[in-house]
C-alpha positions in Angstrom: 20.1 69.2 -51.6 19.4 70.1 -55.2 15.7 69.7 -56.1 15.1 66.8 -58.5 18.6 66.7 -60.0 19.2 64.7 -63.1 20.9 61.3 -62.2 24.0 62.5 -64.0 24.2 66.1 -62.6 27.3 66.8 -60.6 26.9 66.6 -56.9 25.9 70.0 -55.3 27.4 71.6 -52.2 24.3 70.7 -50.3 24.6 67.0 -51.4 28.3 66.9 -50.3 27.3 68.2 -46.9 24.4 65.7 -46.6 26.7 62.8 -47.5 29.2 64.0 -44.9 26.5 64.0 -42.3 25.6 60.4 -43.2 29.2 59.3 -42.8 29.7 61.2 -39.6 26.6 59.6 -38.1 27.9 56.2 -39.0 31.1 56.9 -37.1 33.3 57.0 -40.3 34.7 60.5 -39.8 36.3 60.3 -36.4 39.4 62.4 -36.1 41.9 62.3 -37.9 40.0 60.9 -40.9 40.3 62.9 -44.2 38.7 62.7 -47.6 41.2 61.7 -50.4 38.4 61.7 -52.9 34.7 62.7 -52.8 32.3 62.6 -55.8 29.2 61.4 -57.4 28.8 57.6 -57.7 27.0 57.5 -61.0 24.1 55.1 -61.3 24.3 52.1 -63.7 23.4 53.0 -67.3 20.3 50.8 -67.4 18.8 52.6 -64.5 19.3 56.0 -66.0 18.0 55.0 -69.5 15.1 53.3 -67.9 13.7 56.6 -66.7 12.8 55.5 -63.2 13.9 57.3 -60.1 17.4 56.3 -59.2 19.3 56.2 -55.9 21.4 59.3 -55.7 24.8 58.2 -54.2 28.2 59.7 -53.4 31.5 57.9 -53.1 34.3 58.8 -50.8 37.9 57.6 -50.2 38.6 58.1 -46.5 42.1 57.9 -44.9 43.0 58.0 -41.3 46.2 60.0 -41.4 47.4 58.6 -38.1 46.9 54.9 -38.7 46.9 54.8 -42.5 43.6 52.9 -42.6 41.9 53.6 -45.9 38.2 53.0 -46.6 36.2 53.1 -49.8 32.7 54.4 -48.8 29.4 54.7 -50.8 26.5 56.6 -49.2 22.9 56.9 -50.5 21.5 60.4 -50.3 18.1 59.0 -51.2 18.0 56.6 -48.3 20.2 58.6 -45.9 22.4 55.7 -45.2 25.8 54.1 -45.8 25.6 51.6 -48.7 29.1 50.1 -48.3 32.4 50.7 -46.5 35.3 48.6 -47.5 38.7 48.8 -45.7 41.5 48.5 -48.3 44.4 46.1 -48.2 46.8 48.9 -49.3 49.6 46.6 -50.2 47.4 44.8 -52.7 44.9 47.4 -53.6 47.1 50.5 -53.6 47.1 53.7 -51.6 44.5 56.5 -51.8 45.4 59.7 -53.7 47.7 62.3 -52.1 45.8 64.8 -49.9 46.5 68.5 -49.6 47.8 68.5 -46.0 50.4 65.9 -46.8 52.2 68.4 -49.0 52.7 70.7 -46.1 53.5 67.8 -43.8 56.4 66.7 -46.0 57.8 70.2 -45.9 57.9 70.2 -42.1 59.4 66.7 -42.0 62.1 67.5 -44.4 63.1 70.8 -42.7 63.5 69.1 -39.4 65.4 66.0 -40.6 69.2 66.1 -39.8 70.3 63.8 -42.6 68.5 65.9 -45.2 69.9 69.1 -43.8 73.3 67.6 -43.8 73.0 66.5 -47.5 72.0 70.0 -48.4 74.8 71.6 -46.3 77.3 69.5 -48.3 76.1 71.4 -51.3 76.4 74.8 -49.5 72.7 75.1 -48.9 71.7 75.9 -45.3 68.7 78.3 -45.6 65.8 75.9 -45.4 63.4 78.8 -46.1 64.7 78.8 -49.7 64.4 75.1 -50.3 61.3 74.1 -52.2 60.2 70.5 -51.5 58.5 68.5 -54.3 56.8 65.4 -52.9 56.3 62.9 -55.7 54.2 59.7 -55.6 56.5 56.7 -55.0 55.3 54.2 -57.5 55.5 50.5 -56.7 59.0 49.0 -57.2 58.9 46.6 -54.4 62.3 47.4 -53.2 63.1 47.7 -50.4 60.4 45.2 -49.3 59.5 47.1 -46.2 58.1 50.0 -48.3 55.3 47.8 -49.7 52.8 48.6 -47.0 53.9 52.2 -46.3 52.1 55.3 -47.5 55.0 57.2 -48.8 56.4 59.8 -51.2 59.8 60.4 -52.7 61.2 64.0 -52.5 63.1 66.1 -54.9 64.1 69.7 -54.1 64.7 73.0 -55.8 66.3 76.3 -54.7 64.2 79.4 -54.8 66.7 82.2 -54.3 64.1 85.0 -54.2 60.4 85.2 -53.6 59.5 85.5 -57.3 62.3 83.3 -58.6 61.3 80.3 -60.7 62.4 77.4 -58.5 62.1 74.9 -61.4 65.2 76.6 -62.8 67.4 75.5 -59.9 67.1 71.7 -59.2 69.1 70.3 -56.3 70.1 67.1 -58.0 71.6 63.8 -56.8 69.8 63.8 -53.5 66.3 62.4 -52.6 64.5 61.3 -49.6 61.8 58.7 -49.0 59.2 59.9 -46.5 56.6 57.8 -44.6 53.4 59.9 -44.5 51.8 58.0 -41.6 54.8 57.7 -39.3 55.7 61.2 -40.4 59.4 60.6 -40.7 62.2 60.3 -43.3 62.8 56.7 -44.0 66.1 57.3 -45.8 68.1 60.0 -47.5 69.8 58.9 -50.7 72.7 61.2 -51.6 74.0 59.6 -54.8 75.9 62.4 -56.6 76.2 66.1 -56.6 76.0 68.5 -59.6 76.1 72.3 -59.4 72.7 73.9 -58.9 72.0 75.7 -62.2 72.2 79.4 -61.6 70.5 81.1 -64.6 67.2 82.7 -63.8 64.1 81.2 -65.4 61.7 83.9 -64.1 59.8 84.6 -67.3 58.0 87.5 -65.6 61.3 89.3 -65.2 61.9 91.9 -68.0 65.6 91.0 -67.7 64.8 87.4 -68.7 62.0 88.0 -71.2 63.3 91.1 -72.8 61.1 94.1 -74.0 57.6 93.1 -74.9 57.0 93.0 -78.7 54.8 95.6 -80.3 52.5 95.5 -83.4 49.9 93.0 -82.1 46.7 94.8 -82.8 43.4 93.8 -81.1 41.3 90.9 -82.3 37.7 91.3 -81.3 35.3 88.3 -81.3 31.7 89.3 -81.1 28.3 87.7 -81.4 25.9 90.6 -81.3 22.8 88.3 -81.1 24.4 86.1 -78.5 25.6 82.5 -78.8 23.8 79.7 -80.7 23.8 77.3 -77.8 21.6 77.0 -74.7 22.5 75.6 -71.2 19.7 74.5 -68.9 21.2 73.0 -65.8 23.7 70.5 -67.0 22.0 70.1 -70.4 23.8 71.8 -73.4 22.1 72.1 -76.8 23.8 73.4 -80.0 22.6 72.9 -83.5 22.0 69.1 -83.9 24.0 68.3 -80.7 22.8 67.7 -77.2 24.8 66.5 -74.1 25.0 66.8 -70.4 28.0 68.3 -68.7 29.5 66.8 -65.5 32.6 67.5 -63.4 34.4 65.3 -61.0 37.3 65.9 -58.7 39.2 63.0 -60.1 38.4 63.0 -63.9 37.6 66.6 -64.3 35.2 67.3 -67.2 32.7 64.4 -68.0 30.2 64.4 -70.9 27.1 62.4 -70.8 24.3 61.3 -73.2 25.8 62.8 -76.3 23.3 62.8 -79.1 23.4 64.0 -82.7 20.2 64.8 -84.6 18.3 63.2 -81.8 20.3 59.9 -82.1 22.6 58.6 -79.4 26.3 58.5 -80.1 28.1 58.3 -76.7 26.6 57.6 -73.3 29.7 58.9 -71.4 33.0 60.4 -72.4 35.9 61.4 -70.2 39.7 61.2 -69.9 39.9 59.3 -66.6 43.7 58.7 -66.4 47.0 59.9 -67.6 50.6 58.8 -66.9 53.7 60.9 -67.3 56.7 58.5 -67.2 60.2 60.0 -67.3 63.1 58.4 -69.2 66.1 58.8 -66.9 67.0 55.2 -66.1 69.2 55.9 -63.1 68.7 58.3 -60.2 65.1 59.2 -61.2 64.0 55.8 -62.5 60.8 56.1 -60.3 59.6 59.4 -61.7 56.3 58.7 -63.2 53.0 60.4 -62.3 49.5 59.2 -62.7 48.1 62.8 -62.5 44.5 61.7 -62.4 44.5 58.6 -60.1 47.3 59.9 -57.8 46.7 63.6 -57.7 43.1 64.2 -59.0 43.3 66.6 -62.0 39.8 67.9 -61.4 40.7 69.0 -57.9 43.2 71.5 -59.3 40.9 73.1 -61.8 41.6 76.7 -62.6 39.1 79.6 -62.3 39.1 80.9 -65.9 39.3 84.5 -66.9 37.6 86.2 -69.9 40.1 87.6 -72.4 42.9 85.5 -71.1 41.8 81.8 -71.0 38.6 82.2 -73.1 37.8 84.7 -75.8 34.4 85.6 -77.2 30.8 85.2 -76.0 31.5 82.8 -73.1 29.2 80.9 -70.8 30.9 79.7 -67.6 29.9 76.9 -65.4 31.1 76.5 -61.8 32.5 73.3 -60.3 31.9 72.0 -56.8 34.8 70.0 -55.3 34.6 68.1 -52.1 37.6 69.1 -49.9 39.8 67.2 -47.5 37.3 67.5 -44.6 34.3 66.7 -46.9 33.3 70.4 -47.0 32.4 71.6 -50.5 34.4 74.2 -52.4 33.0 76.1 -55.4 35.4 77.0 -58.2 34.0 79.9 -60.1 34.2 79.8 -63.9 35.7 76.3 -64.0 34.2 75.2 -67.3 34.1 77.4 -70.4 31.5 76.9 -73.1 31.7 78.9 -76.3 31.5 78.8 -80.1 34.4 79.3 -82.5 34.7 80.0 -86.2 36.8 77.2 -87.7 37.4 78.2 -91.3 35.9 76.6 -94.3 33.2 74.0 -93.8 32.9 73.2 -97.6 33.6 75.1 -100.8 33.2 74.5 -104.5 33.4 76.5 -107.7 31.8 74.4 -110.4 33.3 74.5 -113.9 30.1 73.4 -115.6 27.2 75.1 -113.9 29.0 78.2 -112.6 27.9 77.7 -109.0 30.4 79.2 -106.5 29.5 78.3 -102.9 31.4 78.6 -99.6 30.2 77.7 -96.1 31.9 78.5 -92.8 32.6 75.8 -90.2 32.2 76.5 -86.6 32.5 74.4 -83.5 31.2 74.3 -80.0 33.9 74.2 -77.3 33.6 72.7 -73.8 36.8 73.0 -71.8 38.6 73.4 -68.5 42.2 73.9 -67.4 44.0 72.3 -64.5 47.5 72.8 -62.9 49.2 69.7 -61.5 52.6 70.6 -60.1 54.8 72.0 -62.9 52.4 71.2 -65.9 49.2 72.9 -66.9 46.7 70.9 -69.0 43.7 72.2 -70.9 41.0 69.6 -71.7 38.9 70.5 -74.7 36.0 68.8 -76.3 34.9 70.1 -79.7 31.6 69.5 -81.5 31.4 70.4 -85.2 28.5 71.2 -87.6 29.3 68.2 -89.7 28.9 65.7 -86.8 32.6 65.4 -86.0 33.7 65.2 -82.3 37.2 66.0 -81.2 39.1 65.7 -77.9 42.1 67.9 -77.7 44.5 68.3 -74.7 46.7 71.4 -74.6 49.9 71.0 -72.6 51.8 73.9 -71.3 53.5 75.1 -68.0 57.0 74.4 -67.0 58.9 71.2 -67.9 60.3 69.2 -64.9 64.0 69.8 -64.6 67.1 68.1 -63.4 70.8 69.1 -63.4 72.4 68.3 -66.7 75.8 66.5 -66.5 77.1 68.0 -69.7 78.1 66.5 -73.0 75.9 64.3 -75.2 73.5 63.1 -72.5 70.9 60.9 -74.2 68.1 61.2 -71.6 67.6 64.9 -71.4 68.0 68.2 -73.2 70.1 71.0 -71.8 67.8 74.0 -71.8 70.0 76.4 -69.8 73.6 76.2 -68.6 73.7 73.0 -66.4 69.9 72.6 -66.5 68.4 69.5 -68.1 64.8 68.6 -69.0 64.4 64.8 -69.2 62.7 63.0 -72.1 59.2 61.9 -71.0 55.8 60.9 -72.3 52.2 62.1 -71.6 49.9 59.2 -72.1 46.2 59.9 -71.7 43.4 57.3 -71.6 40.0 58.3 -73.0 37.0 56.3 -71.9 34.2 56.3 -74.5 31.1 54.5 -73.4 29.7 54.1 -77.0 26.0 54.1 -77.9 26.0 54.6 -81.7 22.3 54.4 -82.5 21.7 52.3 -79.4 23.6 50.1 -77.1 24.3 47.2 -79.5 27.7 48.2 -81.0 30.8 46.5 -82.3 34.3 47.7 -83.4 36.0 47.1 -86.7 39.7 47.8 -87.2 40.3 49.3 -90.7 43.7 49.4 -92.4 44.4 50.6 -95.9 47.2 49.3 -98.2 48.3 49.2 -101.8 47.9 45.9 -103.5 50.6 44.1 -105.5 50.3 44.1 -109.3 48.5 41.0 -110.6 45.7 39.9 -112.9 43.1 42.0 -111.0 45.5 44.9 -110.6 47.6 45.0 -113.7 49.1 48.5 -113.2 49.6 48.1 -109.4 47.6 51.1 -108.4 44.8 49.5 -106.4 44.2 50.6 -102.8 42.0 48.5 -100.6 40.7 48.4 -97.1 41.2 45.5 -94.8 38.5 45.3 -92.2 38.9 43.2 -89.1 36.0 42.7 -86.7 37.1 42.7 -83.1 35.0 39.9 -81.5 36.3 39.6 -77.9 38.0 41.7 -75.3 41.4 39.9 -75.6 41.5 40.3 -79.4 40.6 44.0 -79.1 43.9 45.1 -77.4 45.3 46.9 -80.4 48.3 49.0 -81.3 48.3 51.9 -83.7 49.7 51.6 -87.2 50.2 54.9 -89.0 51.8 53.1 -92.0 48.5 51.4 -92.6 46.4 54.4 -91.8 44.8 52.4 -89.0 41.4 53.6 -87.6 38.7 52.0 -85.5 35.1 52.1 -86.6 32.4 51.8 -84.0 29.3 50.4 -85.7 25.7 49.9 -84.7 24.6 46.3 -85.1 20.9 47.3 -85.0 20.8 50.3 -87.4 21.7 50.7 -91.0 21.9 53.6 -93.5 20.1 53.8 -96.9 22.6 51.4 -98.4 22.1 48.8 -95.8 25.4 49.4 -94.1 25.8 49.8 -90.3 25.7 53.4 -89.1 29.0 54.2 -87.5 31.5 56.6 -86.0 35.2 56.2 -86.7 38.0 56.9 -84.2 41.0 58.6 -85.8 44.1 58.3 -83.6 47.3 60.4 -83.8 50.5 58.6 -84.9 52.5 58.4 -81.7 54.1 55.6 -79.7 52.5 53.9 -76.8 54.3 53.4 -73.5 58.0 53.1 -74.2 59.0 51.5 -70.9 60.1 47.8 -71.0 57.0 45.5 -71.0 58.5 43.7 -68.0 59.0 46.9 -66.0 57.1 47.7 -62.8 55.8 50.8 -64.6 54.3 48.8 -67.4 52.5 46.7 -64.8 51.0 49.8 -63.3 50.3 51.6 -66.6 49.1 48.6 -68.5 46.4 50.8 -70.2 49.2 52.8 -71.9 50.8 49.8 -73.6 48.0 49.7 -76.3 46.3 52.4 -78.3 42.9 50.7 -78.1 41.0 48.5 -75.7 37.4 47.4 -75.9 35.4 46.1 -72.9 31.9 45.1 -72.2 30.2 47.8 -70.2 30.5 47.3 -66.4 29.6 50.3 -64.1 32.4 49.3 -61.7 35.1 49.7 -64.4 35.6 53.4 -64.6 39.3 53.9 -64.4 41.9 52.4 -66.9 44.6 51.9 -64.2 42.2 50.7 -61.5 40.3 52.5 -58.7 43.4 52.9 -56.4 46.4 53.9 -58.4 48.8 55.4 -55.9 51.5 52.7 -55.1 49.3 50.0 -56.8 51.2 47.1 -58.2 48.9 47.1 -61.3 45.3 46.7 -62.3 42.7 48.3 -64.5 42.3 47.3 -68.2 44.5 44.2 -68.2 42.4 42.9 -65.4 39.1 44.0 -66.9 39.7 41.9 -70.0 40.7 38.8 -68.2 37.3 37.2 -68.8 37.6 37.8 -72.6 33.9 38.8 -72.9 32.1 39.0 -76.2 32.1 42.5 -77.6 30.3 42.0 -80.9 26.9 43.6 -80.9 27.1 44.3 -77.2 27.0 47.3 -74.8 30.7 48.3 -75.1 33.3 50.8 -73.9 36.1 51.9 -76.1 39.3 53.0 -74.3 41.9 55.0 -76.4 45.4 55.8 -75.3 47.0 58.9 -76.9 49.6 61.5 -76.2 53.1 62.8 -77.1 56.6 61.6 -76.4 58.2 64.9 -75.3 61.8 65.4 -76.3 62.2 68.8 -74.9 63.2 71.7 -77.1 65.2 74.8 -76.1 62.0 76.7 -77.1 60.1 74.9 -74.3 62.0 76.8 -71.6 61.4 78.6 -69.3 57.6 78.2 -70.0 56.4 75.9 -72.6 54.3 77.1 -75.6 51.1 75.0 -75.9 51.6 71.5 -77.4 48.4 69.7 -78.6 47.4 66.1 -78.7 44.1 64.3 -79.1 41.8 62.3 -81.5 38.7 62.7 -83.6 35.5 60.8 -84.0 33.8 61.2 -87.3 30.3 60.0 -88.5 30.8 57.2 -91.1 27.6 56.3 -92.8 25.8 57.7 -89.8 24.1 60.1 -92.3 23.0 59.4 -95.8 24.8 62.4 -97.2 26.6 65.6 -96.2 24.6 66.7 -93.1 25.7 70.4 -93.6 24.0 71.2 -96.9 21.5 73.2 -94.9 24.1 75.5 -93.4 23.4 79.0 -94.8 25.9 81.0 -96.7 27.8 83.6 -94.5 25.7 86.7 -94.1 27.3 90.2 -94.5 30.9 89.0 -94.6 31.6 87.9 -98.2 33.1 90.7 -100.3 36.1 91.3 -102.6 37.7 94.3 -100.9 
């Protein structure tokens, strides 16, 4: 194992192997048990901040792929023993995430099923070697009732006519199958309608599709002759006034810990631990909604990044260690990218009275990773700026999920190629921000702005005022966004003030975008309750890490709505802020056959955290300012 790891350091390959040995010795890994998740069980915050030695633990989700028995296991590496092993009631708790071997299993099941082959034959498709199977998590619709306790997927299919053909361009629509992963059989084939398989190629690597490559793009070189301005020691990253620890998890991907600014705590832990992608076709594909983090594990699919393609400049790469299906570790080289970027003007003024003309350049520190989940590719970026701003940005690219288009004015999808539709959908992410602004005693204020009506105190009707609402309890802190009021949320310290006696704070600036558009009474809304509000605030609880609950796959619901049931006090307490954000994607023609990056995210800005502009000490650019 790693010698003296920090309590928040990611698990090492040696630790994964040691944890596996503990579980094997306890009889938990008898054949055919597989790991659906394996990662660090972070110690409670008070233990870490207390400075004492903590128990180093790992958590594993184990599934017996023959019986379906699912077990949530925690092992202590420090003690060399199993701490807990709970067998799930999968009908009530939900199923474990999909494992790699199940994808291959479904392909074999489908290829051998006579009803499936017959449904394809009715469409003139007989070469099973050219059919690409897309197993999709089933959701929880409780119909038919016998599906409740089954571990299952629903299947859609695509035609790949040649080895390098883009299968997403050729959906085989109107037919689906429900597959039991434990009994290893097709439960039913639903052949509801038939539309022609779209024929136009979407192979964007093919010169016949993309056309001749453009010319005239001259090289851009980014150099730092003296090296970068940051340092990385183990998991500890330091840059200018910022310091933080970098973690990585197979489920959440990138995690950031103990974020400090100018030696003062801001956030204890930051991550994006869930996302849901609901599709808006109400008929045949009504069940199509993915929880890419809880059901598929976004961290598991992390890309190995390449200099000059994914990252540009003076780059420091960090590897990620992922526990595999058998508990064996796998190291992903260059999984995390750390670098600096110039970001334009920081501040500038030419004074008309004293003649001073000053400019300063902004730059930011970037910590990022990219992951591929099925058809979509997601880049998760955390930015840290010289002025104390933090930003989370997610870049969405890849290939949109497709269906056959029925023609005409179809309200639920865009026709992106002849007969090829891309349904309207949402990408809703949940950020978990375990706040610690100048300590653990924090509170949240909702701040709206509005113009005031004309009256005795506002005779010309030009007054603009803030309306500040203190969120006192968990139930009252389930908040929707309101762009018309410029709504933001201010996380304040209740123990520290600035020079004017006001609480030091950081303000969360959301994007103007709708929350979950599914009907509040829908099964999806029950499962994705976190996505129905832009903001939630909870008291810190180390067991409450995931906004849709621990076990998302086929879960009937859980997570944040359950976490706030006790309506705990959140004023001046150790609190966690959960923020839902993301776009509603009405697909454009320009998004096909591969989608240019779309961006979404939020910002956190210091608000009275400093007593003045903290970047007055940034020096003027050296050797770059000239009039030529």
